[in-house]
N, C-alpha and C positions, 0 to 999 in steps of 0.2 A: 808034285811041286808044293810050293808052299803059298799057304792062304794068309796074306799080308793082314793084320791089323791097324789097319789104316783108316782114315777118315772118310765115310761113305760119302758117294757123291750122287746126287739127286737126279734122275735122267729129265732133260730139259729138251730144247728143239735137238732135232737131229743134225748130227755134224758129219759133211760129206771131206771138207777140206781143212787139214791143218800143217802147222811147222814142225819141223825136225832141225834139232840144233844138236852137234856131237864136237866135244871138244876134250883133248886131254891135259887135265889141270894142273900137272905136273906137282901135285900135293900142295896146291895153294902157293906157290912160290914162283918167282921171276926165274928164267934163264940163271944156271948156274949156281941157283939157290941163292940170288943175294937178296932178295926184298919178299917177306911175306905179304901176300896181294889177295888173300882170298876176300875180305871186304869189298875192294874193288871190284873183283873176280864177280860178285854176286849183282854187283850193280850193273855190270856189262851184260851177264847171261839174262837180266830182267829187259835190258832195254832191248834184246832182240824180238821179245815177246812170243817165243816158241812155245809149243805146247807140249812136246818132249823133249827132253833135254837127255843126252846121251853121254855119260862123263867117265873119262878112265884115270887112273891114278890118283883117287880121292881118298884121303883118309877118314877110317871108321875111328879111332883111336890112336892118342900119342901121348905117353906119359909125361915125357921131356918137354914137349914145345911150349905147353901153357906157362911154363917157369919161364922162358925166353920171350914169349911174344907176349905183351899185353891186350892186344887184341885176338888172340885167339878163342874161338867160340868154345863155349862151354857144352855144345851138343856135336855129335858125328858132323863132318864136314859137309855132308849131303843134307842134312835136316838143315843146317844154317844156309845154305844155298836155295833150299827149297822155299824156307820161310812160309810164308803165307800164299805165294803164288802158284806153286806147286803141290796141292794137299796130298799126294801119293808120290811114294818113292819107293823104291827097292835098291838093296846094296848086296853086292856079292864080295865076299872077303877073298883076297887070292892071296896077298904076302901077308904071313905073320912074323915079327920079329919081337925079342925082348921088350922092347918100349912101346909098342902099338901094331898098327895093320892098315894095310889098303888094298884099293881094288877098284872095281865098278861100279857105276849106280846109274839109275834111270831116275828121272824126273819126270811127273806128269800131272798134266790136269784132268786126266780121263784115268777110270778107276781100273787099278790094278786087280786082277782076279786071281790071278796065280801068279809065282814066279818059281827059279830054281836058278843055282848056281853050279855051271860044270867045270871043275879043275882040269883044264887043259895044258898045265905044265907038262915040261919036258924032264925027266930024270936028271936032277944034279945040275940045272939051270933055273934062268929066273920064273918064279912063279906067275901064272895066267889064268885068265878065267874068261867064262863065257856065262854071262847074265842074261837068261831068256826069262820074258816077261809076257803074259799074256793080259791084253788090254779090251774094256769094251768101253766104245765112245756114248756119249749121251745120246739118248732118245733111240737107240739101236740095240741089238742084240747078236749082230755081227762080232765075233773076235777078233782083235787085231793082236800080232805076235811082233815082239821088239826083241833085238839081241843086240845086248852093248858087250863088244869083245876088245881086247889087245891082245895083240901077238907077239912072239918073241923078236929077238935082234937078229937072228940068224936063220939064214933061208930054210935050210934042212928042218929045224922046229918050226917055221911060221909053215913049210908045208905040211907036217902033220896036223898042226893045229888046223890047217884049213880043212884036212880030212875029219876031224872032229866036228870042227862046224857044221860040214856037208851033211855028217850022219846027223847030226841034229836036225838041220832043214827037214830030211826025209821023214824025219818023223811028225813033220808039221802037214798037215794037212794042204795036198796040192793047191786048192782053191782060196786058201787063207790068204789075206792080204798079210805081209811080211816087210820090216825093216831091220837091216842089220847093219850097224853103224859104229865106228869107234878107231881105235889106233890099230892099224894093220903093219905099222914099220915097214910097209911093202916101196920101197924105193927102186926095187929093181922091176915093178909092174908084172909080178907074176900070180897075183892071186887074182883067179878068175871062178867065178862061181856061175857063169853060166849055165854049166850042164846042171846046175839047182834050178835053173830058171830064172835068176836074179839079173838084174843091169843096174851098174854103177851110175848114179845121177850123173857125173861130171863127164863120163865118158859117153853116156848117151847123149848129153846136151851139148858137148862141146870137143868130143873125140878124145880125149886125155883125160887122167885123173887131175885133182887139183893139186898145186903143189900147197904144203903146210907147213913145213919144218925147212931151217928156224924161223921163229915168229917175226923177228924183224926184217928178213929177208929170205922168203920161202923159196927154197929151190928142191926140196923133196917131197914127194908126193906119197905121203905116211899115211893118212887120213884115209876115209872111205865112208859112203854112205850107197847102200846096195837095197833095191826093193823089187819086191814081186807083187804080181796082181795090182798093183798100184800105178798111177797118172803123176807125174812129176812136173812141178812149175818153180821157175826163178831160183835154179840153185846157184849159191853164192858162197864165197870164200871171203872171210871177214878180215881183212889184211890190216886195215885202217886203225888208228889210235881209237879206244885204248886197248885194242887188241894186240895190236903189235908191241906193247910193253908189258903182256898179261901172259904167263906160262912160256912153255917155250915152242908150243905149237900155236897155229891160228885155226880157229873155227871154220868148221861147214855148217851150213843151213841150205831148207830146201823147202818149198811147200809141196805136201802130197795131196793127192785127191782121191777118195774112194772109186 
């Protein structure tokens, strides 16, 4: 796994409770790419006060967009969103094309001690990835594993990608705290990680996954947050403004206790 060269975090008072946010940001555009809204999205993400932010469909680079959009950031989108709020971040590049690339990212207020990006693309189809980060909370030595994932559009591909995810989970110590979050594209509700010891936070709290797509009138439960060896509190679907008019997915958030 990669050792990130990021801003060090000095241990302080032990933290046993933190907030997670996950959202597919649609490369910083509204639905149907009508408007570039990354600066507005940054303010919305800040307003949640999350300690860990799982992002899907986020640009690393793009050569042409800065010429078309005057407010396109001079740094990668994940660095622009992290700004001074999340001093640690990791990026997993999944899709590469002539003018740029995009993938998954994790922003964190806690130290990311290592990470790697697993290619889970299925041959001849859309590029997908699994970004696995290992974090250390301030004031403690226990490691927390975080996996940011974006699955494919076809059921047969999602099932193959889920098997790759389960294989990675088996490599993580069984007693280690684990959060898996992202865009599962699972409108058929067949993504089951219970055999790997995880439970989905909205299914656990409300009996069914949260509806997150399309943002203005969420009908399909595409996004998920799974946890293992952790206690959840107050899972929320952020459907009101400004979220209903940013990206094409609405975010999910949950408070997590060690």
